[in-house]
N, C-alpha and C positions, 0 to 999 in steps of 0.2 A: 562397705567399700572394699575393693580388691586390695590385697596386700601390696606393699610397695615393691617395685622392681627397678633395677638400675637400667636406664636406656642403653641400648647397644650403640656403640660409636662407629662411625664410618671407618672403614679400613682396619677394623679391630674386632671382627666377628669371632675370630679364634686367635688367642694370643697366649704364648707361654712366657711367663716372667722369669728372668734369670736374676738371682740376687746372691750376694755373698752370704755365707753361713753366719748366723748370728743368733744368740739366745732369744727365744720368744718371751717377751714379758710385756705386761700392760704399760701404757703410758703413765709416767709419774708413780711407779710402784715402789719407790724408795722411801726411806725415812731419814732424810738429811738432818743435820743439826740446824739450829735456828739461823746461823749465819748463811746457810745455803737454802733458805726458804724464802719464797717471794711473799710480798704482802698479801697477794691473792690467797696463797695457801695458809698463811698465818691467820687471816680473818675469815676463813672458810668461804672464800670467794665473794666477800661483800665489798672489798676495796681493791684498788689497783696499786701497783708499785710506784713509788715516787722516784725522782731522779737520783737523789743521794742514796736511796736504798738499792737502786740498780748498781751504782758504783761500788757500794759496799759488797754486794753479792759477787760482783766480778773480782773484786780484790780477794775475797775469801776463796773463790775458785782458783785464782792465780797461786795462792799459797799452797794449794793441794795438788796442782798438776803442772808438770814441766811442759806439757803439750800445748799450753795456752800462752800466746803472746798478746799482750794488751797495748794498745796505743790509742791516741786521739786522731781522728781524721779531719778535725776542724772544730770551729766554735760556732754556736748559734748566734742569732741576732743579739741576744742578751748576754752573750759571753760564756755560755755553758759549753764545756768540752764534750764533744760527741765521741763516746767510746767505741772502739772497734776491737772485736775479738778475732784472733786468727788462730785456728786450731788445726794441728797436724801432728803426726807421729811418723818420723822425727819432726821436731818443731820447724816451722817456717816463719822466720822473723822479718823477712824482707820480700818484696816482689820477686827479686832475682832468685831467692831460695825457693819460693813457691813455684815459679816457672820451671826451675831446674829439677824439681821433683818429678815432673812429667805427669802429675796427677791432675784430674779435673779440679779447677778452682771454682767453688760454689759460694756465691755471696748472697746473704739473706738480710733484708732490712725489715725492721718492724717499726710501728708507731709513726709512720709518715703523717697519718691523721691521728692526732693524740686522743681523739674520742674513741678510736678503734684500737683498744688496748690489748686485744687477745694475743696478737703476735708478740708483743713485748713479754708477757707472762710466759707464753709458750716457748720463746727462745731462751729465757732463763732456765726453764725446766729442761729443755732439750740440751742446752750446753752442759748442764750438770750430768746428764746421762752420757753425753759424748766424752766428757773428761774423767768421770768417776764411776760410771755405771755400765749398763748393758750395751751401749752403742760405741764403746771405745774402739772396736775393730774397724769402724768406718774411717777413723783417722789414719789408718794404714793405707787407705785407698783414695782419700780426698784431702784437699785443703779446704776447710770450711771457715768462711768469714761471716761474722754476724755483727750488724749494727743494731743493737736491741732497742735503742731509744732515740731514733733519728730526730723527731720533732720534740726535743727536750723542753723547749719553752712552752709549747702548747700543753705538754704533759702536766706541768705544774699549775695550770689554770683549772684545777678540778672543781667541778660543780655538778650537782644533781640536775641542773637545767640543761646540761649538754647531753644530746642524744638520749633524752629522757624516756623515749618509747622503747628503747632496746631492753632486753631482758637481763638487767644487771650489767655491771656491779651496782648494787643499790647505793653505795657510797659516792657514786659519781665518777666521771671521767674528765679528761682534758678537752681541749678545743681542736677542731679540725684544722684551723689555720695556725701559722706560726706567729711570732710576736709582731710581725709587720702586717698581719692580716692576710698573708698570702697562702694560697693552697699549694703546698709543695708538690703535689701531683699534677699541677698544671704549669710548673715552672721549669721543666727540663730544657725547653728550647730557649727561653729568654734569660734564664739564670739570674733572676733579680734578688734572690735571697742568699744569705751567707750559707745556709744549710745546703742548698742545691749546688752552689759552686764547690763546696767542700766534697759533696758526694760525687760529682762528676770528676773532680780531681782524684778521688779514690779510684774511680773507674779507669782513669788515665794511667795511674801508677800500677795498680794491681791487675787490671785487665781480666776480670773473672770470665770463665767460659759460660757460666749459667748464673743469671741474676733472678732472685726470688723476692717478690714484694708482697708483704702481708697486710691485708685489709680486713674490714668487716662490712658487709653489705646490709642495707635495710630497705630494700625495694619490694618487689612483688612477693606475695605469700606463696612461695614454692615449697617443694618437699625435700630440699637438699640441705644437708648439714654444712656444705661448703661448695662454692663454685669457683671456677678458675678460668684463666685465659692465657694463651700464648701471645706473641706479638700479632697484631691485627692488621698491620699495614702491608699490602702486597708489594710495596717497593723494597721491603726487606728481601734478602736472598731466599728464593723459593725452597732451597734445600733445608734451611733452618725451619721454615714454616712446616714443611712436610715432615721433618723429623719430630717436631713437637706434636703435631696433630696426628701423625700416622703411627708413631711409636712410643714416644716418651709419655705423653699424657694419657693415652689408653692404658698403658701398663700401670701407671700410678693410680688411675681410677679403679682398676681391677683389684689392686692391692688394698686400697682403702676399703673396698667392700669386703674382700675375703679375709683380710687380716684384722681389720678394726670395726667392721660392720657400720661404716659411715657411708651415707649416700652422697655422691658428688657428681658434678657435671659441668660443662662449659658455662661460664658466667652469662647471665641474661636477665631480662625482665619480660613479663607479659605485656604485649602491646597489641594494637590492631594492625592488620595489614594496611588499612587505609591511612595509618599515621606514620608509616615507615620513613617518609621523607622529612619528618620534622626532627627537631633536636631531641635528644634523649629525655631531657627533663620535662618535655611537653607531652610525653606519652601518658596515656591512661589505659587501664584495662577496660574492656567493653562492659557496659552495664547489662544487667539481666534483660534478656529479650531483644538486645540490639542485634541487627542483622549484619554484624561485622565479624570478620574472621580473626580469631585470636592466634597470635604467633609468639614465638620465643625470639627475643631480639638482643643481640650483644650491644656494646656501648659505642666505642669511638675508635677511629683509625689513626688519629693524629698523635705525633710523637711528643706532645706536651705531657702525655701520660707515660709513666715509667716503663710499662711493658712494651709500648711501641717505640720509645726512645732506645731501649736496649736492642731492638731489632735493627734500628738504623745504624747501630754500632757493630753490626754483624755478630751479635751474641744471642745465645739461647735465653729465653726468659719465661717466667711463669708468674702471673698475677694470682694471688690467693684471696678469696673473699669468704670468710666465715659468715654464717647466717645469723644476723643480730638477734633474731627472735628465739634462737636456741639459748638455753640456760648458759650463763657466763662460764661456769666450770666446763660445760661441754664444748663451748666455743674454743676455749683454751686447748682442750684435749684434741679436738678435731684439727686445729691448726698445727699442733705439735705432731700429730700423726701424719698430716700431709707433708710437712717438711721432712719428717723421718723417711717417708716413702720416696720423696724426691731424691734424698741423699742415697738411699739404698739403690735406686735406679742409676744414679750417676756413678756409684761405686761399681755396680755390676757392668757398666759400660765405660770403664775408666780409660780405655784406649780409643774407643769409638768417638767419644765426644770431642776430645782435643783434636783428633784427626779431622773430624768434620769441620771444626772451626778453622783449622790450618788450611784446608782446601778452599774454603770460602774466602779467607783472607788472601790466599795466594792468587786466586783468580781476580780478586779486586786489584791487587798490585800489578797484574798483567793487563789491566784495563780491558778485561773481557766486556764486550758490549752489553749494556743493559739500559732499560728505560725506567723513568721515574714518573709516578702519577702526579697530575696536577688537579684532577677531579676524581672523586671516588663515589661508589654507590654500594649499598648493602646487597648481598646476595644470599639466597637460602641454600642450605645443603641440598643435594640432588633429590633426596627423599625426606618426607616428614619423619619425625622421631617421636618417641614417647617422652614427654616432659612431665615430671612429677608435680602435681598440684597439691599444695599444702593447706593446712587450716591453723588458726590461731585462737587463743583465748586471751582475756584481759586479766592482768594481775596488778594489784596495788603495790607500789614501792613503799615499804614500811618506814623508810626514813624521810622521804619527800612527800608522800601521799599522792604522787603522780601516778598515772596509769601506764603500765608497761604492757607490751605485747609479747605473748609467749607462744612458741610453736607447739602444736600438738604433734609430738614426734611420730606417733604410731599412725598418723593420717598422712598418707602420701599416695595419691591416686594418679596413675598414668593417664595422660590425655595426649592423643596424637595430634601433632600440629607442625607447621613449617618452622624450621629453625634457621633464622636469619643470623647466622654466626660468622659470616665471611664478608670481606670487602673486596671489591675489584676496582681497578682503575677505569673510569669512563673515558678518560683522555690522558695520554702519556706523552712525554717528550724524551728523546734519547739523552742520556747523560753526556755532557761535553767532555772534551779532553781536559779542559781547565776552565776556571773563571778568572777574570782579571778586572781590577778596578784601581782607580787612582787613590793614592794615599793622602787624600785631602781631609781637612778637619772634620767634615760631616760624616766621614766614613771610618774614622779611627776606631769608633766603638765596634764596628764590624770585625776588624782585625783582632781586637781584644777578646771579643766573644768567641771567634774561631779558635784562638789560642786556648781559651778556657775549656772549650769542648775537646781539645786535643786534635783538632783538624790541622794538618800541616799546610803551611804556605811559605812562600819565599818572596823576596823583594827583587824587582828588576835592578840590576847593577848599573844599567845605562838606559837611556831612552830607546824605545823600540817602536817601530810601526808594525802592527799586527792585523791580520785578517780576523775579524770578530763577527759574531752574531749579536746584533743589538735588538732591543725590545722597546718599541714606541708605545707609550701608554695611551689607550683609547678610552678607558673607563676606570674610575677609581670608586670602589664601593666600600663605604664605612658602615660598620655595625650600628644598629639603632640604640644599643645600650652598652654601657661600660662593663667590662669583665676583667676582674683582677687588676683594676686600675687602667685598663687599656680599651680603646675603641678600635677593634680589630678591622683590618683592611684587606681587601682582595683587589687584584688588578686583572684587567683584560687588555690585550693589545696585539700588535703585529710585529713579527720578527723579520729582519733582513740582514744580509751580509754586507759588510763594508770594511774598509781599511782605516785604522785609527792610530794615532800616535799616543803612546803612553810614556810619561816621564820616568826618569830613574826614581826608584823607591816605590813604584806602583806594586800592588799586591797581586801575586799570581798564586792561585789555589789549584794545584794539580788534582786530578781525580783518579789516581792510581794507588789507592790505599784503602784500608779496611773501613774507614769512615766516609767513604765517598757518597753513600746514600744519605748520610747525615748532612754532609756539605751541600749536596743537591737540595735537600729540604730547607736548609737555612738560607741559601743564596738565590734560589730560583725565583724569578719575578712573579710567577703565578702560584707559588706555594701557598697552601692554606695554613701553614704553621711555622713560617720562617721569619726572617728579619722584616719583611714587608708587613706581614700580619700583625706583628707585635710593635709596630710604630717606630722601629729603629731608623726608618728611611723616609719618614713623613715629609721632610723638607724637600725631597726630590720628586714627590708623587703628585703630579697634576696632569690633566689631559694634554696630550701632544708632547709631553716631556719624554726624554729618553731615560730609561732605567739605568742607574749609574754603575751597574755590575754587568759585565759583558761575558759572553760565552765564546770560548775557542773550540770550534767543532771539528777542525781539520788539523 
């Protein structure tokens, strides 16, 4: 087979990477004392670090470095405090100090799915290097925040039955869900778990410029050590999408190959072109001899996923997916290297990134016209690309006896195919000037959730007659199966202008702020991931009824 090559990215055929000067040293090339070693290191990568061990590790770091501020950003469903590391030189102990520094604020979360433990181990090792080792110069350029063990409850449910097919750790991992059985990476819009409410509260307080979410994928047998994604929803500001795809991610991919010899590309799975309209989990690779066209296909545009949610908040974001069939040690190493290169890039563009975010926020505050999608479709990149096809072998777990799948790292064969890595809005509507709804009992939860998301609103001080756009429901479609405890809903209907009276205390949600795309996605009648979809408004949804949230369009 031909040797592996890294596929060329659009808009990045020739790219010069600027970085700050820093000693070149391999990942985890230090010899820390036992207090600063993860369980993964202590057990030769047979086991993963437990919750109390993470806390002890952070406490040991705190004793050795003044650049580290430690706090809890909330508690899990079972009452475990979720630790937050804030690292900067000089120290930043509050959001005000972080913003006053003028540096990019980079937030990294690990272990949202506690069976995907590579990010947790990698961030312990990475923070050790930031505070005590070769990466200390980064803290002069950045404020780096790390939540190393987000799904702490799931982390403690370690079993060799969880994600048994991935290539280690042989001692087992935690669960995907939290203690309530919720997938935290599907909870960003509905905010039903204590963990997600705490995380979104962190975003509201610290307001990072760049949000990084660390995962591990176990899909198609591709040839990459790690895949990644920016925000995928085109309702996010186009300048953020263009910066991520046109500049930031191509530079990081090049650095991963040149500095670390890791193969990386945009997240995806193999699918058939004929299956593109179906849900992600229904895809399958074409069988041998099938006359179907194989394509590379990304996952989902909805902001229930963290990378898309960050885009709705007008922030840069990167989803990281280490390849689960790579050896556990190598998965930790590639994740650490990826975060290192993200931070190197952010440090090298320390004025550009905050300036970009400020421009995007400023335009939102001025109510610059924009449209929001209510129906979306996948789109391929303009030209096919070389996607690396991998191979695997079977290995027995010596502790459980179960069969694991191991990547054959030297086998990565380029195959040219369409890359369906983009979404486009099939149908859009202009964002209104504001939304308005009565503050009645059935809608109080809407106001509470808006407040939790950090979406600003006000209450009418007196009764007012307003010209509004109403939405009359013509069709209510409910999903055939329950997902995360919900039977999802979509609406179709007709809009018309009318004058209506709203009593004092009614809720007015202006749309001249940084989170206006998020407010649109939550409140819009036809949204595919808002309050309608997640059953918050079921009592109001029937044919010929008027949707209870109105748009002010003039």
